[in-house]
Structure formats: C-alpha cells, structure tokens
N, C-alpha and C positions, 0 to 999 in steps of 0.2 A: 288836480287830481292826478294825472297820470306821475307826474312828477314825485307828489308824497309817495303812491306805491312803489316808485322805483326806489326812492330813499328807503321805505321799507324793509324791500327785499336784500338791497344791500348790507341795512345795519343786521337782518337777520343770516344773513351769508357769513358777515363779518363776526357774529355772535357764535356762529357754528364753529367757524376757523379757530376763533380764541378757544371755546370749547375741546375741540381735536388736540389743539397743541397742549392745552392743559393736562387732559387725558394723555396724550403720548408721553410728555413731561413726568407726570406722576408714576405711569406705568413702568419707564425706562429706570426712574429711581428705584420702583421696588424690586424689579428685576435683578438689580446689581446688588442690592441689599439680600435679597435672596441668593445671589449666587456666593457671596460673602458668607453666609449661615449656610449654606450648602442645601438650600431647599430647592433642587434641580427643577422638580416638577412645576412649583410656582413661578420661578424664573423662566422656565419655557413658555408657560402660558402668558406671561407678561410679554415676552418677548413676541411671540406670535401675537398678540393684540396691536403692539406695536408697529410691526412690519405690515400688518394690514391696514393700519390708521395712516400709517407713513412710509410708503414705499420706497421713497427718497432716502432713507436711513439704511437700505439694505446693505449697503458698502461698509457703513461705520460700525453697525451692529454685528457685524455678518460672524466676527471669530467670537463673541459672547453668546450668541445665540447657538453656533454650533456646539461649544463647551456643555450648555445647558441641555442639548437636545443629547449628545453623547451620555451626560452622566446621568440624565433622566432616563433613557433608553437602557442603562445599566442597570437600573433600579427595577424598571418594568418589565426586564429578562429575568431578574433574579426572583420577582414576585409572582413570574410565569404570565403575565399581564400580556400574553402576546399580541392580541388584536389592538389594544392600545397603544403597544411599540410600534405596529405597522401604522397606523394612524399618525402617528408623531411622524414618522419618516416620510409618509405621502403627503402630509403637511408642509413639512420642510422641503421637500423636493418641486412642490407648487410654486413655492416663494425661490427656490435655488436650484432650478432643473438643470442647469450644468455646474454644478457642485462637485468636482471629483472625491471632495472629504467624506461628503454627506452619502454619495454614492457607493462608495467604499464601504463606508460603517454599515449601511445598508445591506450589501452583498455578507460583509460578515457576520451579522444576525441571521440572514437566511441562509449560509452555509453552514451555521451552528445547528440550526434546526433540522436541515437536511434536504435544504429545496435548493439541491447544486444549480441545478438548470437556471432558475430565475437569479441564485447568485451569481452564474458567471457574466449574465446579461449586467448587473450592476459594475462587477468588477472591468469589462471589457470597455464598458462607456466611462467609466475613471480613466483608464488608460489611454482610450483615444481623449479623451480632456485634457489629460497630462501623462504626457508617455515617459517623463522621468519621476514618476510617483513610486517611487520605491516598493511602498505598501501595497499599492495597487497590484503593481506588475506582478510581485510574489503571490499575493493570493490568487490571481488569475491563472499563473503557471499552475498552483494546486490544483485548483478546481477544474482546469482543462484536463490534467488527468483523468479525472473522473469521467469525465463527460465526453470526451472522445479517447477514447482508450489507444494505447502506443500502438497496439496492433492492426489499425485502420491503415497507419501509413507504409507499415511494412507489406501490408498484403495488397494495397494499391501500388506499391512499387513492384510487385512480383507480377512481371508483363507474361510470364508462362499462365500463368493462373486466370488471370484476365482473360489472354486469347482463348484459353481452353471453354471459359464459360461462354465466350461469345460465340464459338463456333456450334457448341451444343444447342444454344438460343438460337442461332440461326436455323440449325437443323429443324427443329421443333417448328418455329414458325414458317420456314419453307412446305414442311409436309403440313400445313394447315392448321396450326393452333395460331388464331388470330387474337385472342383476348387474352392477356397474362397479367395476373396479379404477382407482385413481387413482395415477400413476406420479411420484414426487416430490412427495410432497402438501405440503411445507411447513408451512403453519399448519393445513391440513386445510379450506380453505375449498371447493375442489372437491368434497372427499366430501359436505361438509356439502349443498353446492347438490345434489348426486344425492341425498341422502336425503331432503331436502326436497321433492324433484322425484317421489318415491315410488318409488325403487330399492328392492326388497327386501332385495339384498343390496351391501354396499358395503366394498371393501376399500382400504387405502392403504398404499402403502411410502414409506419414508423412509429414507436412509442415515446422514445427521447424526443425532448421538446428542442434541444440541441440540434441532433441530429435532424430532425423534420425539417427544422428551419433552415440549416444547412444544405438539405437535397434541395429543398425549394428554391435556394440560389444556383447550386449547379444546374438543375435542371432549365432555369431561367435562362443562363449565363450560355447554354447549349441549345436555346431556341427550341426547348421542346415543354414548354410550359403548357401549352396546349393540347398536347399529344398524351402527356404523362399527367393522370390525377394522382395527386400525392393526398394523404389521410393520417392526419396525427391520431392512429389508434392502435391499438392492438388488433390481431387479425382476428381473435377472439370477439372483437366488438363489432365488427363489420356486418352488415345488415344488406340483404336485397329486399327491396330495391331502394332502400335509403341512402346506402354509400355507392355500393355497384348497382348497374341495372339487373344484370343476370349471371349466372354462373360462368365461371371464365374455363378456357381450354386448357391454360397452362399455368402454373405456380412455380414459380423461381425463388429459389432463397438459400441462403448459405448461414443460417443458423445453428450453426454446429461450432464445437469447442475441440479442444485436442481429446475432449474423452467421447466426441461425437454427439452424445445425448445432454450435454448440461445446457446447451440454449434453449431446450424447449422443442426441438424440432418433432418430435414424436407426437406430443399433444397439439402443437399448431398444425400439423398435417393430417391428424386424426379429424379436427374441427374442419380443416378446408377440404377435405373429401366429404364431410356430413352436409355440410353448408355452403361450401363457395366454390367448389369444383363440379365441372359436367362429370358423370359416369365414367369410371374407367374403361378403357376398350378390353372386352371381352378376349380372352385368349383365342389364339388359332382362327381369327375371324378376319377377313382381309376386308377391311371398311375402311372408311376417309378417317384420318388421326382429329381432324377438326372437329369431328361430331362428338369427339371423348375428350375427357379429361386426363392431364398427366403432369408427372412434377419432375423438375430438374432440381437436385440428383435423381437419379430412378432409384439406386441404392447403394447400398455400402456393406463393406467386409471388413472387419475389424480384426487385427492380428495383436499377438502379445509373444513377448519371452522373459524370460528370466535373466538379470544381468547381475555383475557384480560393480559398485561404484562407491569409492570412497567418498565423494561429496556428498552422495544421497544418504549415505549412511552417518555420517557426522551431523546431518541435519534432524536425523529423525531417531539415533538410538544413541544414549550416553556409552559413552566406551570404557569408562575407568570406574573403579568402585573407590580410589583415594584422589583427589583434587588438592594439590595446595596443602596437603596435609589432614585435610579434613577425609573423614571417611564419610562416602555414602552406605549408608544403611541399607540394607537388603530388604529391608521392610515397605520400602519407597520404589515403585517401579515408573519409570517415568517413560511419556508416550506423547508422540506429537498428534495434533489433531485427527490427522486421516484415520487413526487407529479406531477412534472411537467416534465416527461421525454416524454409524448406525443408531448408536445410543445417545445421540443428542435429538434435544427436543426439537431444535433449529435443524433445518436441512442442510447439511455441510458437503463441501466436495470430499468425495471417498479420493480423491487423488490430488498432485501437486504436478505441474507442468514445467518441462526442461527442454530444451532445444539440446539432445546429447550429443549430438555433433560438436558443441562448444562447451560441454559441462567440463568444468577443471578436472584435470587428472584422468579424464576419460572414463571410459567404461569397457567392460568383458561380458560379453554375450556368454551365457551357460547354457543356453538350450539354443535350438535353432527356432526361428520364428514359428508359430501355429495358429491357424486359424480359430478365432475365439467365437465367431457369429457372423451372420450375415442379415442386413434385413431389407426387405424390398419396400420402399416409401410408393410403390405406385400400386401396393395391395394393403386395403383398408383393415381387413381382418386381422392379417400380419400384425400391423402397427397396434391393433387395441389388444392382441394378445401378448404382448411383449410384458407389459405391468404382471398379467396374472402367470406369466410362463413361469415353474420351479427354477429353482437353482440348480445349475449344471456344473458337472463337474469335467475338468480338463486335466490329463496328465502330460507334463513336459519333461522328457528324458533329458537328464543332464548330460551334456557332450564337452563340457570342460569344467575340471575343478575349481573351486574357488569360495568366495563367500558371497552367500545368499543377500545382497542388499535390498531388490524391488524386482517387480514386475513390468514392465512395460507396453503399452498400447498405443496403437495408430491404427490409422485406417486408410482403405482406398476407397475415395468418392468415385462411384462411378456416376456421371452426368449423364448419358446415354451410352447407346449400345457401341459407339467410336471414342468417347472421350472420357477421361479418367482423370482424377487428381491424387496421389499419394501423397501423407504426411508421414511415411517412414522416415527414420532416422538415418537413413543411408540415402536419401533423396534431398537434392537441393530443393529446399521447400520454405516458404515463409513460415511453417506449422510449427510448433512443440509436439512434444510427446506427453501423453497422461503417464505419471509415474505412481504406482501403486507401492509405498516402501511395506518393507516387511518388518513385522514388529512382533513382541511377544514369543518369538520360539526360544528352545532351551539352546539350540545348537544351531548356527547360522551356516556352517561350512558343509558344503557337497563337493560329492566328487564322480568321476564319469561311471555310469551306470544307476546312479540314483533317480529317482523322479520327483519333481516339483509338481505338486498338485494342488489347484485353484479351483475355488467354488466359486461360480460366479452368476448373478442375478442383474435385473434391470429394475431399479428401485427410485421412486421419489425424483425420477426425470434424469437418473445417471447409471452407467454401467459400473456396478459393485463388485468387487472381489469380497464375497464373505469370509473367505478362509482361504489360507494358505498351509500348505504343510508340506512336511518332507517323508517320502518313502524310500528308505536305505536299501541298497542291495544285500549289505553282508547280515542285516539283522532282519531281513525279509518283515520289514515292518510297513504296514499296510496303513491308510488313512485313519481306519477305525482304532489303530494302536496308539496312537497320539491325539485322541480327541481332550486329553487333559491338559495340552498346551494351549496357551493362551490364543486365541484367534481373532480374524480382524474381523469385526463388526458383529462379535456373538453377545446380543443385546442383552439378556438374561445377565451373563457374566458381567457385563458393564455396567448393568443397572446396580448389582450387588456390591461391584467395586466401589461405585461412586457412591452408594449410599452409605457405606463405612467411613468411607472417606470425609462425607459431610459431617458424621458425627465424632470425628476423629477419636472412635473408641477403637485402640488395638489391644484389647484384652484377649480376643479371640486369635491374636498373633496373625491374621489375615495381612496380605499386603497391602498399601495403600497405593492408589491409582495417582499421579499426579500428570496431568495434562500439561506439556508446554507446547508454544510456539515452535516451529521448526528452527526460527533463530536463536531462541533461548536453549535449545538443545546444541547448537551449534558453539553457542557462547559457554555451556559448561563442558563442552570439550575441547575448548579453547585452553589448552595446559598454559602456554606460555602467559597468558592474561593472567590467571589467578596467581602463577609465582612470582609476576612482577610485580602484581599488588600485594602480594604476602611480604615480599622483602622490602618495598617502598614503606607499607605502613608499620612494618616492625621496626623500621630505622627511626619513625619519627614519634612512636609511642615510646622507644629507648630513651630520645632524647627528652622527651618531657618527662621521664620518671626515671632515672637511671640508678633505681635502686637493685638489690641484688636481686630481687625475685624477677625483674624485666630483665636483667642482663642474661637470665637463662632462658630467656624466650626462645621459641620453637621459629626462630626466623630463617635459620637455613637449611631446614626441611625436616619431616617428620621422625620423632624419636630424639630430639636434641631438646635439653634442659627437661625442665617438671611439665607434668601436665596441668591442666590450671587447677584441678579437685586438690592435688598436692600443694600447689601454691598457694591455694586458699588457707588450706590445713596450715601451712607456716606461717602465714600471715595471721592466722587467729592468735598463733602463739607471740608473735609480735604485735606491733602496733599496724593493723589492716589499713593499707595506702587507699585515699581514695581514688576510685575506678576512673577512666578514663573514658570520655563519650566520643563514640563512633556514628555518623550516622549516614547512610547509605540511601539516595534519593536517586538512584540510578532507576531505569524503567524496566519491568519486567521482573523474571525471578532471578535471585541472585544470591550467590552464598558468601560473597564477601563480609556479610556480617560475623559469619561464622568462623571464616578464616582468622578474622578481627579478633574474636572471641577467643581464640587461641594462642593469640599473644600476650596474655597476662591478665591483670585485673582490670578487664574494659568491659562498659555496659554498650552494647553494639544495639543500634537500633535499625530495623528493617522498613523499607516502606512498602513493601508488597500487601497489593491490595486482595488476591483470591483466597477465600478463605482454603481452598486445595493447596494452595500453595504455602500458606501460613502452616497449614499444618505438616505438608512436608518438610519446611523448615525446623519445625519442632521436634520432628521425627529423627531429623539427623544432627539436631543439637544433644536431642538424648544419646545420640550412638557416638557421639562426641563426649560425652561425660561431662556435660554444661549444667552447672548450675541454673535452675529457671530464669534469675535473674539476669543472666549473662546476656541472651537474646530477647528482645521485645520488638513489638511490631509498633512503628512510630504511628500511624494514622490513629491507632484506638486511644492515643495520646491528646488528640487535636479536638478541638471544638470546631473549629473550620478546616476542613480539609484541602480547601483551594489555597491554605497559608503553610504550606509545607514545612518552610524555613523557618524554626523558632527556636530559641532556647530550649536545651533539654530539661533544664529547671529554673527557676527562678534566680537562682545564685550560681549557676553553671555555665559552662560554654563548650563548644565542642573541640574537641583536640583533631579531629578528622571528619570532613564532610566529602562524600563521593557523590559527583555530579555525573550526569550523561550527556557527554557533550558531542558526541559522532551518534548519528541515526544508523542503523543498518543498514540503508538506503544508499550510503554513501554522502550524506548532507549533514551539516552543522545542525545542532537541535535548535528549535525556536526558543530565542530569549534568554540563551546560556549565558550571555554575559550579564544580562541583570539577576540571574539567579547566583552568578559569581560575585556580585557587587553585595546582594544582601548576604550569601555566606561570609564573605571576608569581615564582617560586623559580628557574626555568631562564633568566630573563632577565638579562644583565648591564646595569649603569647607561645610561640612556638607551634602552634597548629596550622595544619596545612589544609588546600584543597585540593583533592585530586579529581583529574589531572592537574598539575599546576599552571601547565602551557601546553600548548597544542601548535605544532608547523605545518603548513598547508604546503603540499609540493605537488608539483605538477609537470607535463611536458606536452611539446607540440607532437602531434601525429599526422599522417595521413590515414584515414578510416571510411572506404565507400562505405561498409555496414552502417556506421553511426549514421551516415547523411541518409540512407534508406528507411532508419529506423527511427528518422527524427523530422524529415519532410518528405512529402510527394515531389519527386524529381519531374517536373515539367509535365509534358503531355503523352511523351513517348509510351512510359509504362501504362498508362490508362487509355490507350489505343486512339489517341487524338481527342479524348473528350478533356473539356476544361475543367478539372476538379481541384488541380495543385493550389490555386488563390485561394479559395475558401477553405478546404480544410487546412492548410497552411497557418490560416489565423489560430489555429489552437496548437500550434507546433509550440515546446516550450525550450529555452536554450540551455537546458540542464539534464542529461541524459543519466538517470539514478540505476541502480542495481548492475551495477556492469561487474564484470571479472575480467581484470586488466591481462591475467595470465593467457586467457583465452580469446582477448579480444582481436578481431581482425584488424591489424592495423600496421602501419611502416612508421616507426618513433623516426622522427626527424630531429629531435635535440636531447640533449641529455636533462635529466630531471632538474628540476630547479627550484630553491624554496621561494613559495610565491607571497606566505601570509604568515603572521604570528598572532596567535590569539592567548593571552597571558591572563589567567584567571586569579592569579596570587599579587600581580603587579600591573593596576589597568593603564599606569604611564606608559607602558612599553607597546602598548596597543594603538595601530591605527586602522581608519576604517577603509583607508584605500591607500594603495602602494603601486608605484612603478617598478616594474623587473625587467632586466634585458636578458635576452636569451640568444645565444648564438646557435645558428642552424648546422647541423654537423651531417645531413643529408639532404640532397636534393628532392622536391617534389613539392606537393600541395597541402598545405596545413587546414586540415579539416575541421581537427577537434584539438581540445585539451585536456586531457584526463588528467585527475586531481583526486590526491588520498592526504593522509594524515599520519605524522608521526605524533604519537599521544605521550608527552611526558609527565609521569607522575611526579620526578625530580630529575635531578642533573644525571643520576647514575642508572633509573631506569625507564626505559621507553616500549611504546609499542608502535608497531607499522602495522597500518592498517589495510595494507596489500598484502602481507605475508600469506604463505599458504594456510597457515593454521587459524587466519584471522575469522572471526564470524561476522566481521564488516565488509560489505562489498564498497567497490569504488563508482566516480561519477565523473561525467566528462561535459564539459562545454562544446557545443556545439555551433560553428560559426555560420552567420548566414551566408557569406560568399567564401569559399575555399583562397587561399594567398599561396601564388608560386613563390617557392623560394632556392635559393642557389645556397649548396657550402660556404658556409663563411658569412654569411648573411645574419645580421641583427635583427631583431625584432624587439620592440618594446611591448610589454603586458602591462594594463592599468588594470588591476586586481582589485575590486570593492566586496566588503562584507557588510550585508546588511540582514539582520536577523538570522536565518538559515539561510540566506541565498548567496552565493559568491559570484558574481559576475566578471567575467574578463574579457576586455577587449583589445583588440591588437592594435597597435602603432608601427607603422616602417621605421 
C-alpha cells in the first residue's frame, strides 16, 4: 500500500506540472497575440499569470512584460484609472524589484500627478541601479530642483549666517531655555545647534517627506538621533502630549522668504504661541528665562526703496508700441503676474526676487531706504493684528532723477539683542531681495523733489504693495489727484478688466488686460529676435511664391511694400494666389504669426492656449488691418491637442514651422529633435523649420559662486556638522537661469563650439562629440557655462547670451575642480540626451 500511495502522489504531481506547463504555454501565446493586436491590458494580465506560475521565465519574458506594462499604464492614465495604474506597477515591482526601467516609469507617472517626493524616490533608485541610465538621471535632476530647492546649498554655505544663528541659540539655551522646537527644520542644522548648546529636549518638524528623511539621516550621522525627535508634520498639526510632552521654552525657525512673510512665519508663530510655547516673559520683570517662552528670531524690520533698473523694466513692462512692423494696439495693456496678484483667485506672490548686487546692468537707487514696518515675533497680539491692520501709506522722497521701475524691500532679522542678519542688497549675503515692479502708471519718470507714495498691507501671508503713485513737485499733485491711474492690486478695477477680457467684447472701447509671464514680456521686448524672424520668414516666403505681390513684401521694415489689404484687393482683380501656411508652436505668447501675416498672402496659425492671449492677438491683428482668416488658433482645429504637429489641411503642407528649441532657463527643450523629425514630414518643398540649426557654445571658467550654489562645501561652513554628503545627493550637475554678464567667474578659455543640433538635416547631428579646448589662463576649472547661437538660416541668427536676449544661460558644474596652466589642452566629452547636456572633462 505505501508504494501505491507514493505512486499516486507522484502521478498527481506530474499531472499538476503538466497542467502548469500547458497553462504557461497557452498564456504566453495569448500574451504575444494580444501584444500584436495592441490589446495591452490583456497582454499584461497574461504575462502576470505566466510570471507567477513560472518565475524561471522572468529573464526571457522581461522585455515583453515591460512593454505591455508601459503601454497598459498609458491607457490607464488616459482613462484616469489611477489606482489600477499604481496596482499594476506595484505588482510589477514585486516581480522585478530592482528593474531601473520600471522604477523610472513609476516615477514619471507619480511626478506627472504631483507626487514629487514619491517620484524622487523611484528616480533615485533607478539611478542607483544603473548610474548610466540617462532618462532616470534627467528625471532625478528635474525633481531634485523641486524637492531640495537650490537656496538650501547657498544658505548652508553661508558660514556667517550659520554662526549668527548658533550664537543666538547658545545665548537662549545658556539663559535657561532647555526645551526647543525647530519649525521647518530642513536639514536639521538649527536643531543640532540647540543640542550642541546644551538643550535637554529638542524637537524638529518638517513637512516635506524628502527633507524629513534627509534630516533624519543628517541627525543620525551626527550621533544625535536619540537627542533630537524628528516629526514629519506641519507645526500646526503638532499636539501635546501626542507628539511632544509639554510646551517648549524656545522656538527656532527660519521660515522666511525674501519678502519676510511668504513662508508663513506669522501664522506658524501664532499657532506656536497659542499651543506649543510657554507664555512669554512679562515685560519689565526680572524672572528666569526658562520659565517663559521665546522665539528666535525675536523681531524683524523691513526696509524699502525705489529703484531704476533696466533688467526689471524689460521683464515687467512692454517698452515699444511697434515690434518688427507690427503695431501693438493701445487697446491691449500688458502686465506681469505681480500686478494682478490681488485679483487672482489663487494666492500669487506679489513680488519677484532678485539678487540686486548681481542683476544685469545694475540698478540706481532713486530714494533713500525707508523703514516700512517692524514686527515683534515674541508678541502674540502684534502677530494677530498684522492681518487686520489697515493699509498704510509711506512717502519716499526722490533723491535721484530717473525712471521708476520697482520698489525693492529687504529686512533685518534680529535673532536676539546681540545678533542680527541683514538681507540688504549692500550686504554680502545669501539672500535675495523682494522686488515689486511698478506697472500701470502714465509716466514713470521722476526727478529730485518728487515723492513716491506706496500703500502697504499684510494680506494672504504676504507683505503687499497695494498701490504705487507719484506726487510731483511742480504740479503739486497728491495721491488723491492720481487715483485714476492704474494701481497695483486694485481688485475692483482688475475684476472689471478681466471680465471684459473674457468676453473679448470691445464695443465700449475699454482696454483689454493681458497678463504675461515676465519671460514673455522680456521676449516681447527682444527687438532683435523679432526683426531676425521677420527677415528669415520673408526670405522663405519670397522663395516659395516669388510673384509680384510677394516681391513687395514688408521684409526690410515698416512701410515698405503694400499692406495686406491692398495686396489682397489687387489679387482679387488678378488670380488670388494660394496662401502659404505658417505654424508657430513656440510656447507662450508670441506675435510671430502676426509678423508672418504682414509678409503677404499667408495663413498664420498660433498655438497659444489662454483665452486672454488669443483675445490680445485678435485685437493686435485688427489694429494691423488683418482680414479675419489671416490669423487662426491652431488648437481649435485639433481633435487631439496632444498631437499638435499635423497638416494644416488634408491637401496642404506647411511653409514654415516655428519650434521652441531653447527654454528660457538655458536648457534645450525636451523632445525637440523628435518634434523636428515630425515637422520635416509636414513641410512642402522649400519649406523650413525655424530655427534650422542650433550651435552650442561653452567655455571653461573658475567660479567659486557656482560651487557654493551647487553643493555644500564640506563641514567648515556648517560649523563642523556633517551635512554635505546627504544634501549633496540632491545636487544637479547643471545650474540654470544664469546671467553670464554678472556671473562671478574668471574665464580660463575662449568660447568653443561644443555641439550642433540640426533640425532640418538630421544627418549632421551627433549625440556625442569630443572637443579640444586650449587653456588661456591658469587657474582651477570649476564649471563650463554654455549658451546657444540659434540659426534661423545661414544669414540670420540669435545669440542667447546677448544683452537683449530673453533667454538665460546654464552651466555644467564639475564634481571636482581641475587645476590647469596656460597652454594646457583639455578634451571635453559633450553628450546631448533629450533636454540634458552633459559635459565631462578629460586631460
């Protein structure tokens, strides 16, 4: 009997194995057929079954499984089946936990949905699994800029700032503050200062998951994980005794931005005083400090002054009424977002930030600095009264005549009675200043004796300037006399303007408000850019239709040749030529289609999306006497807006396609070569892509400032604490939004051509290239700034590093400086992948 039982079990197992193999074989065949039929969901299900039944096939079916997963995930994403999408990735990662492609793809979906912390983890893991995986590296660099903002590196490298905070915290702890709460701890450096000073109990809270985990690693590396309790919470969510046992005697924080209040310090301190801090020390009473609560910083004083600055002006005010022969109608008023911040449904920062000591072209103070306000962070009632405080006016007498471009503000942060930090533009500081651009005045010129009047308020967690006006000496005009001029943040006026804009009804003759990003305004002010495009487009259109009406085109400037209406009237008497089709798919607001429309019988298509931008372009078209059919909005013709590059009509092709190749940040646009490949198929004979090719230029420099802005330089600036290895995991090799004209650097070589990107002739492209560079000055190579020559054709090009350029520049920062001598030759290995340019240096 035992033998017969054993035989039965053997036969049973054999039968099960045969059935398993049969099922695996059938499922594999079904999966392959589904892939061929593009039924990716079913294919994925079959592969999942196969891998669960036959783990030994993981290697052989890996590529097919990945393909089915990625394609099925795209379908789930388009159907908004987000939970199903993530379930698929979780199943896939259980089977292939160390697959860099699946990790990277999961990260991309998370990033698109706004889960940046989680996306960073998957990108980071993919890079660790395969350091040469270009897609994952580029994704990680992009998300790293979001998660660990670049100012962390600059501030941690500011030894003066760190030492001042340390001394103030030491004073507080030595005077009796033994329990400390660090709000918005970041890397944990202030908490470690408190523990080093002798605080018995230290608590730190951080909302960002990435920064919380980074702080946890930093605290452990400095052997303080038992002394510092880290909380992954907003301070508003901390409860006693759930998270901390009792109220603390000291709160330390640096949750301030360039405008002081923008990171919510007032709200968090109101909550802290009400729920987390001991009561403040009564004034004029000599009692032990430790029995009462206090805050570092103790107080702040805000200062402001009016300035003239060409760089601020060209980013916030359109300076000309005619650009490349196109008249910008008086019926359209352009403003940057800071102007309409008070009228926006969302809370928008009412200022931009600049490091005025390094702004291109510099700035001229028009007034003396004046005190705008003070705030006592140790006074709960004063903090509560800020939001309810009525707007107040300040008069700034003009001491230097010029053009009023902005009011700039900075502050002095009084940490305690002995220690202070200033963010003044005249100080050597890691801080930028808050810039309130002046917009909407009838006249911006001021002279000695005039007065700049500003109306200030605290609203939506920000220090806002509600109104800027001028009181002139000779006219005796006061503030009340110029209330009819447009003012910053006048909500009623903005609502009316925006309401009229949305209806695009101009019957009443009112002006239309068009809000542009500051980079879009800088582009409008870039005259060489528009003149260059005008000449290059005219050349192409003339070559494609060299008839008499096109030979009289307005190529050389306004006034030459016939206007479009005259041309069309003439054509109606003869045989009307077929229009030439021009497509502008550059991002943001662009008047290039209107410039094209002035060059003859052209049907120009704009890809702008925002209704107010379309309304503004329509008004400008009317002001230039365009027939309605001359300018059209391309997206309204598309069934699928994700496929922008299509034929204009079933039987037509494009004469010109304008692509955005360079981001304003100084990087190459993502997937631009893929877009160029599609565009080449949509051009008729003789048609062109603009730009036709781009040359990348770079040079070797020595720049300490780029090092300090890119990575924490050892333990010296952080006063001996080991922070650098942890935060430097989030450093990125390329610094963007640079101004070469003000970059603190020493050039060590002449500019060299690094790479060519040809949009019309792909055979001339290489994804990598070696370039030999001669050293002309001895020093240490720390970075390689790069910029572009954008060639519309052989005769017309734009340099992105020119003074008038709306583009910024970028730089590759080396991991380790390289010592060089005059006459040395370095070899640069230059590679281009999507929007990323990587440069490595060989001896």
